[in-house]
N, C-alpha and C positions, 0 to 999 in steps of 0.2 A: 537426194533425188530431186530432179527438176520437175516442177509442176507448171504445165502450160494449158491454159483454158481457151477454147474457142467459143465466143459468146456474143450474142446479139438478141435482144428481145423480139426483133422482127423475124418471123418465120420465113423459110424458103430462101435464105441468103447464102446457103452453101456451107454451113458450119460443119456438117458431117464430111463433106468433101475435103475441107481443109484439115479436119482432125485425122481422118484416115490417111491422108497423104503425109502429114507430119509423122504419124506413127510408122508408116512404111519407110520413110526416110531414115529415121533414127534406128529402126530395126536393120535396115540395109547397111548402116554404118557400124553394126556390130553391138549396139546397145540393147540392154534388156528393157523392153517397152511394154507399158500397160496402157490400155485405152478404156477410159471410163465413159460409158454412155448414160447420160442422165435424162434422155428423152425416151418416153414410153414407146415411141415408134420404132426404136431399136435399129435405126439405120446403121450406126457404127458397129453394133453387135452382129448384125446380119453380115456385114463386111468381114468381120473377124471370122465368123463361121465358114465363110466361103474361101478364106485364105488358103492357098495350096500348101501342102506339107513341105514342099521343096523350097519354100520361101522363108526368109528369117521370121521367126514367130512373133506374134503380138498377142498379149494376154488381154482378153476382153472382160470388163467388169460392168455389171448392171447397176450403175450408180443410183438409179431411181428406186431400186429395190432395197439394197442394203448399203448404200453409200460406198465408202472405201474400206470397209472392214476386211475385205479379202485382198487388199492390195499387197502384193509380194514386197517384202522389205528389200529384196535384191534388185528391184526395178531401178534403172537409171533415169528413166523418163516416164512421167505420167501425163498423158494427153487427155484432157477432159472435153467431151462434146456436150456442151450445156444445152438445156432445153430452151425453146422459144417462150415468150411471154413471161420472162423472169423479171419481177419487179419487187420493190419493197424488201421485206425481211428475207424472202427467198433469194433475191439477188445478193443481199449482204452475206447470207450463209454460203452461197455458192462461191463467192469471191474469196472466202476464207481459205479455200483449197488451192488458190492460185498464187503463183509468183509473177506470171506473165499472162496477160489477157489479150487475145487477138480478136478484133472485131471486123468481120467481113461485111462489106457493103456492096449492094448491087447497083448498077447504073440505072436507076429509075427515080423519078421525083418522089414517089411515095416512100421508097427506101431511104432516101436522103433526109426527108422530113422526119421519118420515124427514128433514124439514127441520131439526128440532132437532139431530140428529146432523150433518147437512151443514153447518149454520152454525157449529157448534163446530169442525169441520175447516177450514172456509173462513177463519175468523178466525185460525187458526194458520199459514195460508199466508204466507210471509215478506213478500210485497208488500202484503198486507192488514195484517199485524201492524205493519209499518213505516209504515202510512198512506200508501203510495204508490198505493193504489187504494181507493175508497170503495164501501160496500155499501148497498143499499136493498132492502126487500122489498115485494112487491105481492101483494095478495089477488086471485086470478084466477078467472074464471068463477063469480062469486058470485051467489047469489040472496038478496036482502035479505029481512029479516023471517023468516028461517029460523033454527032453533036452531043448526045447524052453522055458519052464517055468524057468528052471535054468538060461538060458540066460537072460530072462526078469528080474528075481530076482536080478541077478548080475548087470544088467544095472541100475535098479532103485536104488539099494543100493549105486551106485557110481554117481548118477545123480545130486548131490548137491542140491536136493530138498527133503523135508521130505517125506519118503516112509512110508505110513501109514498102509496099509493093503493089503492082497491078497484075492480075492473073487473067489470061484470056479465056474466052468461052470456047472450049475445045472438046472434041469428041474423045480425046485421049483420057479425060477424066471419067467419062461414062464407060469406056472400054475397060479401064482399070478397075473401077468400082465394082462392076458386075462380076468380076473374076476374083475379088478379094485382093486386089493389087493396088499399088499406087503408081503414079507416073515414074517413080524412081525404080520400079520393078520392070518397066517396059523396055524394049530394045532402044538403044541410044538413037539409032537412025529415025525412029518413030517419035520419040518423046523429047528430043533435045530442045525444041523451041519452048516447051513448057518448063523443062528443068531449068533453063536459063532464067526464066521469069521468077523462079523461086530463089535465085541467088541473093537478092537484097533481103528477103525475109529471113533466110537461114543465117546470113551474115549478122543481121540484127539480133537474132536469137542467141548467137554466140557472144555478143558484145555485152558489156556491163550496162549499156543503155536499156536493155530489156529486163534487167534483174534488179531487185531491191538491194 
């Protein structure tokens, strides 16, 4: 079973959006997918509950209540939506469940400053330090041809962590989320620009570079 965690101590950076879209992608590819939501706000679990019956199923787990004790052994992929403000022993315990950690970063000075501190802490987590889990960063909700995106792009390029992809700020994510869908469930004519932007991330996740 592959374990992929979406994690950043900074709140509001789009962790649930990434987690739900990863879950919908792997489900659409025919895999058995579980989505564990460790945030008491239940954003990912709410998405699972809204998912239409005629779409490939995703199993929702309330990680903040009972961890992964109900994780089906038949699952091919476990996507973990980690809570904000995870530090210290809580962060160490969370990362024990991950083989791959994706860190979304928004185009703002505050988010970049917070992520700098968080990545330093994350690299010191024993599982990361021993290369038992791999990290990648994703620029999230970006608007191309803006000064702040240029700043974020330069920052992530020099962050000494694999910079995997940049995902635009698009209404397709909002439309999909409110219906329990991912962009991979939307019609191709509507979602193709966003699906294309996911190609580098999905290719990285398939590669040995993203796995211990």
